[in-house]
C-alpha positions as CSV (number, residue, x, y, z in Angstrom):
1,M,56.7,24.7,36.5
2,S,56.7,26.5,40.3
3,H,53.9,27.4,42.3
4,I,52.3,30.2,42.9
5,L,50.2,31.9,46.1
6,E,46.9,31.2,44.9
7,T,47.3,27.6,43.8
8,A,49.7,26.0,46.3
9,P,49.2,23.8,48.3
10,S,48.9,24.3,51.9
11,Q,52.2,22.6,52.9
12,I,54.6,24.2,50.3
13,L,52.8,27.7,51.4
14,I,53.7,26.4,55.0
15,E,57.0,25.6,54.1
16,A,58.5,28.7,51.5
17,F,57.0,30.9,54.5
18,T,59.1,28.7,56.6
19,D,62.0,29.6,54.3
20,I,61.3,33.4,55.2
21,L,61.7,32.5,59.2
22,E,65.2,31.4,58.4
23,D,66.8,34.4,57.2
24,P,66.1,37.1,60.0
25,F,67.2,40.0,58.0
26,L,64.0,39.6,55.9
27,L,61.8,40.5,59.0
28,E,62.4,43.7,60.5
29,P,61.8,43.4,64.3
30,N,58.0,44.6,64.8
31,E,57.3,41.9,62.1
32,A,59.4,39.4,63.8
33,S,56.9,39.8,66.9
34,A,53.8,40.0,65.2
35,V,55.1,36.7,63.2
36,W,55.5,35.0,66.5
37,D,52.3,36.4,67.8
38,V,50.2,34.6,65.0
39,I,52.4,31.0,64.9
40,N,51.5,31.2,69.4
41,N,47.3,31.1,67.8
42,L,47.7,29.3,64.6
43,P,44.3,27.1,64.2
44,D,44.6,23.0,64.4
45,D,44.1,22.5,60.8
46,V,46.7,22.7,57.6
47,N,44.6,24.4,55.6
48,A,43.7,27.0,58.2
49,I,47.6,27.5,58.9
50,A,48.1,27.8,55.8
51,L,45.5,30.5,55.1
52,T,46.4,32.4,58.4
53,L,49.9,32.6,57.2
54,K,48.7,34.2,53.9
55,A,46.4,36.5,55.4
56,W,49.3,38.1,57.8
57,C,51.2,38.1,54.7
58,Q,48.3,40.1,52.1
59,E,48.6,42.9,55.2
60,Q,52.0,42.5,54.8
61,P,53.2,43.6,51.2
62,E,56.9,43.5,51.3
63,I,56.7,40.1,53.2
64,L,53.8,39.1,50.7
65,E,56.4,39.7,47.6
66,I,59.1,37.7,49.4
67,L,56.5,34.4,49.9
68,K,55.8,34.9,46.4
69,D,59.5,35.0,45.2
70,K,59.9,31.7,47.2
71,L,56.7,29.8,46.2
72,S,58.4,30.4,42.6
73,S,61.7,28.9,43.3
74,R,59.5,25.8,44.6
75,R,59.3,23.8,41.1
76,R,56.9,21.1,40.9
77,G,58.2,17.7,39.9
78,P,56.4,14.9,37.5
79,A,55.9,12.9,41.1
80,E,55.8,15.5,43.7
81,E,54.3,14.2,46.8
82,V,53.7,16.0,49.6
83,P,53.6,14.1,53.1
84,A,51.0,14.4,55.5
85,A,51.8,16.3,58.3
86,K,49.9,16.8,61.5
87,P,49.0,20.6,62.0
88,E,51.2,20.4,65.4
89,D,54.4,19.3,63.4
90,Y,53.9,22.5,61.6
91,K,53.1,24.7,64.4
92,T,56.3,23.1,65.9
93,L,58.1,23.4,62.9
94,L,57.2,27.4,62.5
95,K,58.3,27.8,66.7
96,N,61.5,26.6,65.8
97,K,62.6,28.1,63.0
98,M,61.5,31.9,65.0
99,R,63.2,30.5,67.7
100,Q,66.6,29.9,65.9
101,S,66.5,33.3,64.0
102,F,64.9,35.4,66.3
103,P,66.0,34.5,69.8
104,E,65.1,37.9,71.7
105,I,61.6,38.1,70.7
106,T,60.6,34.7,70.9
107,E,62.4,34.7,74.7
108,K,60.6,37.9,75.1
109,K,56.9,36.9,73.8
110,S,57.4,33.1,75.6
111,G,58.4,34.6,78.9
112,A,55.0,36.7,79.0
113,K,53.0,33.8,78.2
114,Q,54.4,31.5,80.6
């Protein structure tokens, strides 16, 4: 059985979103810039992080479809256990994926904030 957007656990949704960030061709430069802004302003709760990412994707129909595809390709195993992570771990993961896939955008955005 696969995951769907409406019922996917927060950790799985975040991980599926990071899959999108791994492929720089899935996001246009303006979308990548907007994602960086979202990531830099994520709340400090795993469920809230997932809701924020989902809300952003719902405003981007093409990205939302990619997220749904990523979720549906993640199969749930009989003993699927998702280790609890701290919100800052997810924030770091998301930022690192952005830095790897979109270095020019993240350097520009980080330089402006520091």
